[in-house]
N, C-alpha and C positions, 0 to 999 in steps of 0.2 A: 345680556340685555338688561339694562336697568329700567324698571317701571317707575313712574312718578310717584306711585304709592309703593314705597319700598317695604313690603311686608317681609321679604326674605331675599337672600342671594343665592344664585346657583353656585354652591360650593361643592367640595369633594367629600364633605362630611356633614352631619346634621349639626346645625347651629345650636349652641347652648347660651346661657346667660353669663354676663361678666360677674364673677363673684370673687370673694377673697377676704380673709381676715387679716389683722395686723397685731403685732406684738410690740414689745419694747424694741425701739429702733437704735441701731448703732449711729454714730456720727458719720456723716458722708465722708467717703474716702477723699483726701485732698488730691486732685488731679487737675491737669491743664483743662481748659474749657474744651469739652468734646465737639467734634464736628456734627453739626446738624445736617441730617441727610433726608432725602425723600426720593422714592421711586414712583411717585405719583405719575400715572399715565393711563391712556386708554388704547384700545385696539378696535377701532370701529370703521376703518377705511374712510376716514374723514375726507369729504369732498364738498367743494362749493355747491350749494343747492341748485344754482342756475345751470350747472353743467350736467345735471341728472335728467333722465328721461321724464317727461310728463306723463303720468299714468302708470299702469302696471299693478301687479298684485304681489303682496308678501303673504306667505302662508306660515302660520305659527301653530303651536301645539298647546292644548289645555289638557289637564288630567280629568277635569269635570267642569260642567257649567255651574256658575254660581247660583245659589238659591237665595243669597242675600247680596244686593248690589250696592249697598252703602259701605264703603271701605272703613268707615269709622264705627260701624256697628259691632258689638262684641261678637255676634255670630260670624263675622268676617275675619276675626283675629286670626292671623297665620294662614290666611287663604292666599297662597301664591298666585292661583289662577285669577282671582279677582284683581290682584296687583298687576298681573300681566295685561288684563283687559282694560284697567283704569288708566294706564299710561297714556295711550293715544286719546282717551276721552277727556283728559284733564289738562289744564294749564296751571302749573304751580306759580306762586307768587315770587318765588325765588328759585334760581337755577344753581345746582351744585356742580363743582368741577370734580375731577377725578379724585382730589384729596379731600373733598367734602366742604370746600369753601363756597359760601353763598353770595350770590349777586342777584340783584333785582331783575325779574323777568320783564323786559320792555314791553311785552304783549299784555302785561297785567298792571305793572306799575310804571308810571312815567317818571317817578322819582321817590326818594326817601330822604327824611331828615332825622338824624339821631342825636340826642342830647343826653349826657350823663351828668346830672346836677342833683346830687343827693339820691335820685332815682333816675332810671333810664326812661326816656320818653321818645317814642318813635312815631313819626308822622308818615303815613303811607299816602302817596298821591296816585289815585287809581286811574286807569285808562278808561275814559268815559265811553269808548267803543265796546268795552267788554260786556258780553251778555250771556245769560244762560241759554240752554238749548231751545227754549221756547221764545227767545227774543227779549226776555225781561232783563233790564240792566243789572249788572253786579255793582252793588253800592255799599256804603258804610253800614247800612242796616244788616247786611249779611255777615259782616265781620263782627258786629256787636252781638248778633244771635249766636255766632260760633263761639265767641268768648263765653257767653252765658252757658252754652251746652257743654263746652269743655271743662268748665269749673264747677259743674254740679249744681247749677242754678235752674235746671229744667227737670222737673220731676219725671223719673222713668227713663231719662237719657243718660247713659254712661258710656261715653265714647272711648275707643281705644285710639292709639297714636296721639295721645294728648301730651306728649313730652314738652315741657317748658311752660305749659299754660298755667300751672299752679303758681308761677311767679308773676303772672299779670294781674295787676290790681284793677284795671279798668280799660275798656275799649269804648271809645265815643266818636261821633262824628266831629269833623273839624269844621272849617269855614263853609263846607258844602257837603253833599252826599258823596262827593268823589274824594273826600279826604277822611282819613281814619287816624285817630290819635290812640296809640297804644301806650299805656302807662304801667310800668313794672313796679313791684313792691320795693325794690332797692336798685342798686346799680347792677346791671345784668349784661355782662360781656357776651353771652350767647343769646342775645335778644332775638336773633333771626330764627332760632329753632322752632318755636311754635308757629311761626308765620310762614314757613316754607311752603306748605302744601296749599295755602290759600284758604278761603272761607267755604263753608257750607252755605247752601241757600237757606235764608232765614225760615222760609216756610217748611223746610224739611226738619227743623229741630224744634218745633213748637211743642211737641209732645212725643211720647214713646211710639205711637201709631205712625206719625209722619216720619220718624227717624228710621223705621224699618222699610227697606225697599225690596219687596219680593220680586219685582221685575225691573227692567231698565226703564227709566223715565228721563228723556232728554232734558227736561226741565231742571233736573238735579245736577246736570254736568255742564261744564263749559270748557271746551277744548277743540282741537283741530279735526277730530273725527267723532262720529256718532254711530250708534248701532242701527244699521239698516235692516238687518234680518237676524233673528235668533231662532234656531230650530232645536228644541230640546230632544226630540225624537232622533234626529240625525246627529246631534251633538255638534252642531256648527254655528258659529256666530260670525257675521260679516259686518265690518265697519266701512262706512263711506265717509268721504269729506263732509264735515258739518256745514250746512248752508248758513248757520248763524255764526261761524267762526270769523273774527275780525282781523286775524294776523295773515302772515304769508300763507298762501293756498298750499295745501299738501301736495307733494310731488306724486304720491301714490294714489291710484284710483280706488283700490280696496285693500283691506287687511282681512284675511280669512283665517279664523281659529277653528281647528278640529280637535275633538276630544280623542285622545289616544292613550292607551295604557303605557306604563313604563317600559314594558317589553316591546311594544309595537312602535314606539316613537323613533328609536335608532334606525330601524328598518325603513320607516317612512322617510326619514332624512336621506338615507343611503339611496333610496329608489326615486329621489327627486320629487317627493310629495310634500316636503317641508323646506322652507328656506332658511330657517334659523332654529336651533335647538340648544338650550343651556345644557352643559355637560355636568351631570351630578355625580358620576362615579367613574372609577378607572375602567369598568367594563363597558359603559357607554362610550367612553373615549376610544376604546379599541374597536368599537363597532362602527363609529363614524369616520375615523381617520382614513380609511381606505377610499373614501367617497371621492369620485372625480368632480371637478368643477365646484369644489368647496374647500374650506379650510377651517382650522380651529384658531379662533381669536382669543387672546389671553391678556388679562391685566390683573394687577393686585386686587383681591377681593375685600370685602368688608368684615372679614373675620379672621381668626388665627387659631393655631393649634397650641395647646398648653398642656403641661402636666400639673394638675392640682394636687397639692401635698396635704396630707392630714397634719394636724397640729397636735396629735396625741402620740404617746409613746416616745420613741427615740426622736421623732421629728418635732416634738414640742420644744426641742433645743434648737435655737436659730443657728448655732454653730454647726450642728449636724446638717441642717438644711443647706447651709452655704457650702459645706463640704460635698454634699450630694450634687449641688449645681456645679461645682468645679469638676466633678468626675465625669459629667456628661458632655460628650462631643455633640453639641446641638446641631451644628452644620451637618455632620455626618448622619445624625438621627433624622434630620429634616429631609436629606437626600434619600434615605431609606423609605421614609413615608411616602415621598413623591416620585419614587422610581417608576419609570414608565409613564409619568404624567407630565412632568415638565423638568427641564434643566435649569430654569430660572428660579431658583429657591431664594426667597427673601427671609433670611434668618431674623427672628424677631427679638429685640433686646430692650424693650421699653414697656413697662406694665400699663402705661396710660394710653399710648397711641401706637398705631400701626406704622410700619416703614413708609407707607405711601401718604401718611398725613403730615400736615405742617407741624413743625416743632419736635419731630422725631429725633431722638438721641440714642446712640448705641451705648446703652447703660453698662453692658458687659465690659466694653472697652473703658468706659469712664471710671468704673469702680475697680477694674482688674479682676472681677468675678467672672472668669470665662474658663473655658476648658483647660485644666491644668492638674493632671492626675497626681503629680507629686505634691502640689499645694493641697489637694483634697486629702491625701494621706496625712500630711502634717496637720491639717485642721482636725482631723479625727483623733489624731494622737493628742492634741491639745484639749480636745473635748473628753479625754479620759479613756479612749479605746486602746486596748492593748492586743497585739497580735498573738495568736497561739501557734504552737508548732504546726498545726494543721492548716494555717493560713487564715483562720476565722478571727475576725475582730470581736473582742469581748469588752463589756463594761458592766460592772457590778454583777458579774456572773451570767450576763445575757449576751448572746451572740447578736451581731448587727445584721438582722435579717428583716427585709421589708417585702410588702406585698404590692402587686400591680393588678389593677381592675382590667381584666380582659373580657371585654363585651363581645359576644358571638356575633352581633350585628354591625360590628365596626370593621369595615374593610381594611386590610392591612395591619390590623392590630397585633396579629401574631408576629409579623416581621418586625414591628416596632418593639414589641416586648423582647424579642431575641436580641435586637441590637442594644436595647438598653441594659438588658441583664449582662451581656458581654462587656459593656462599658463599666458597669458597677463592679463586676467581678475583678477588674484590673485593680481596684482599691479595696478589695476584700469585703464588699457589700453583697450579701446574698439577696436575691430578688426572686420571689415566687409569685405565681399567678393565682388569681381568685376571680370569681364572678360576683362577689359580694363586696362590701365596704373594704377599702384598701388604703395603704399608705400613699400610694401614687395612682391617680386617676387621670387618664388622658381625656381631654375635652376640647371642644371647639367653642371659642368665645366670640360672640358678635361684638363689634365695636361701633358706637354711634358715629355719624358724620360730625357730631359735636361732642367729642370725647371728654373734654374737660368740663362739660355740663353733667357728667355722669361718673364722678370720681367714686372710688370704693367707699361704700357706706361706712364701713368700719373705721376708715381713716379719720372721719370727722370727730370720732370720740376717742381717738388715740392721742394722748398728750404730746407724743413726739411728732405728730402729723397735723393736728387740727389747725395750727397756725397757717401752714401751707394751704390747707383746704380753704380757709377763710379768705386768704389773699387771692388765691386762683378764682374763687367765686365772685370776686368783686373787682379784679384788675382789668381795666379796659385797654391798657397799653399792650399791644401784641407782643412786643419784645420782652417787657418785664413779665408778662404772664407766662410766656414760654420759658423764661428762666426759672420762675417759681415751680412750674409744672416739672421741669427738668430735675430740680432739687427733690421734689416729692417722689418722682419716679425713681430717683437714685436710692432713696431710703427704702422704697418698696422693693427695689431690686435686691437690696442687701437683706431684707427680711426674708425673701424667698418663700412666700406663702404659695406662689405658683411659679412654674418655670415656663416662660413663653418659649415656643420652638420656632415657628415660622408663620408668616402670613399666608392664608389660604388663597391660591390663585382662583380667579374667576375664569372659566373656560366656556366658550360658546362656539358651537359649530355654525358656520354661516356660509351660505352660497356665494361664490365668487361674483363680484360685481354689485352686491348689495352694499350700499353706502350709508354711513353715519349711524350705524347700529352695530352692536356686538358686545364685546367685553369692555365695560367703561367704568369699572370701579364704582365710586360714589356718584359718578356724574349722571346728570339728568339727560335722558334721551329726548331730543327735540324731534317729535314724530313727524312734524310738517316737513322736516328736512331729510327724512328717510326716503331713499329711492334707489333706482337702478342706474348704473353707469350705462351710457349709450354703447 
């Protein structure tokens, strides 16, 4: 289930940050133009809203009730429960599809006008019907105040989720209070990123005190639902249709949230006390799968599993890192990781975008750097490694032995380590485990819905990559930008600072008959359209 405030995704492992360094890059391998693929999709039981029952209740789970109700406040950073609550309470300015592409939300914007002339200038035409929960209109003043808050112009206010706002030079009213003119500092192909969530109310960002919401206040929200009841003692929050909502009337009569522990939630779903439950671990999946009158919906998630490589020791040599990549059967390793979870494994072979995102290219195929044990051995030989009678590879008197970070709190890590050690043994690379700093560290990387707005930081300062970064940052033609991104991704793939493995699936257990919600990738859940089939 995607919340409109996407603080996090229900994934199978804890999400990390996209990181990576760069070294001197080889020239791109000459190959035919690779096929651009995408497995962007949702699994939400999509149904026309008019065919759904009017009324009914959906029961959802929270781990805790929020103590900070402002999703932009630093105290709310990483609060997945507030993200879950905020979805039905909010109307974003732009809707995302499963691949992360943004289109104007017709309930908030009646249109947009975009010009790239030395700098990007976007005019937003606001729906004059839009109001905050107390009936006050949403106007250009709210957008201007939001820009000021997001760019550090309000003392004591330091919002989170401010991606993209640093590139906005000015926000001003247009011909009326229903027009907003957003001017960027330069040409900005990802101009929609800071605008997606819509504005904060101007009165809520005048100072630090106003910016902190210790309790729900309908005046600070504008969406199809509102909080009708919140009981901290019982741990229950009930949402009802918002009487100030100007769009299509919600199909549901109530959304009820209950606070449940991680251990109690699967049993509550199995006992028909919840209608939807994000599946966060293999153990939860096993507990909810036997449930009758329910199923597990699945879509590509917003993160992926990678092996982060140290750039010290033997792995300081890019040739050794490439040989390591060639030695690993990533498809087999991915299947091992996801055994018992899903058969639909999306092997990930592009350092910049996930397989479900537009512009994805299978860089392993494009470069020829994919599983090939013989080529791995040849590469190690060229790098100066010599086999000994005992089958150990040596260089400068040192055996080729690497370490793997095996975290005790990482489910399935032992099986992954065993599979990886077996694959590397085939090319005489020894792999040992450690719970400290290691040559190879498994991680989960989150990937933005606007991935090309978040290129690896080190790439901009790398002489072999900086030109690509500059062009990607300013290219507004979708096809040309995708081509530049593919070329950069190919160089990064050949550098092998990290080894992407697979895209993490999003799994959500959902009661049969609940429509228009579930596993939706990057897509926005339109809560007024969520309901029950007759």
